[in-house]
C-alpha positions, 0 to 999 in steps of 0.5 A: 425423644420428646425434644426430637418429636417437638422439633419435628412438630415445629416444622408442621402447621399444627398448633402447639397444643396439638403438637404437645398432645402428639408428643405425649402420645409418642411418649406413651408408646415409647413407655409401653415399649420399655415397659412391655417389650423390654420388660423395663430394660434400657434397650434401643428402638427406632422412631421414624417421623415423616411428613407425607402429603396429607398426614404425619406418620410416626413408626416405632420399631422395637426388637423386644417381645412382640406385642399382642394388641388384644392382650394390652392392659387397658382399664376403664376410664371411669376407674380413677388411678394412675397408669393404664391410659397410654393405649387410650391416649394413643388411640384418641390422638392418632387417626391410624394406630397399627401394631404389626408383630415382627419376627423380632419385636413390633412395628407400631405405625401412627398417623395423624391426618393434616386435614385436621390442622387449624 
C-alpha cells in the first residue's frame, strides 16, 4: 500500500517530504481500519487515489464495523507514549477529513489541496 501511494505521489509536484507525510497519514488510516473496523483480522479494503484540478483525493473504503468518529480513541499530545496519534496525524496532514459510515463499513475521504505545493 505504501509503495502504491508513493508511486501516485511521484506523479504530483509535491516534494518528497510532503509526499512521505501523506504516505504516513494514509498508513495510519489503513492501520485504523485493520485495528478498529476489522478487529485485527486481515480483510480487504479499497483505496482510491485521484488527482483533481486543485487537490488530491484519497478514498478508503472498508466493509467492517462502521466507525463512530466521536468515539475515536485520541490522546493528549502532551502524553508521551506510543500509539494513539493516527487521528492527529491524519487531521494535520489533510485539508479535508470526512468519515461517512455506510450500511457496511465506512468511507473515509481525505483531500489535500494542491495550492500548498511548493
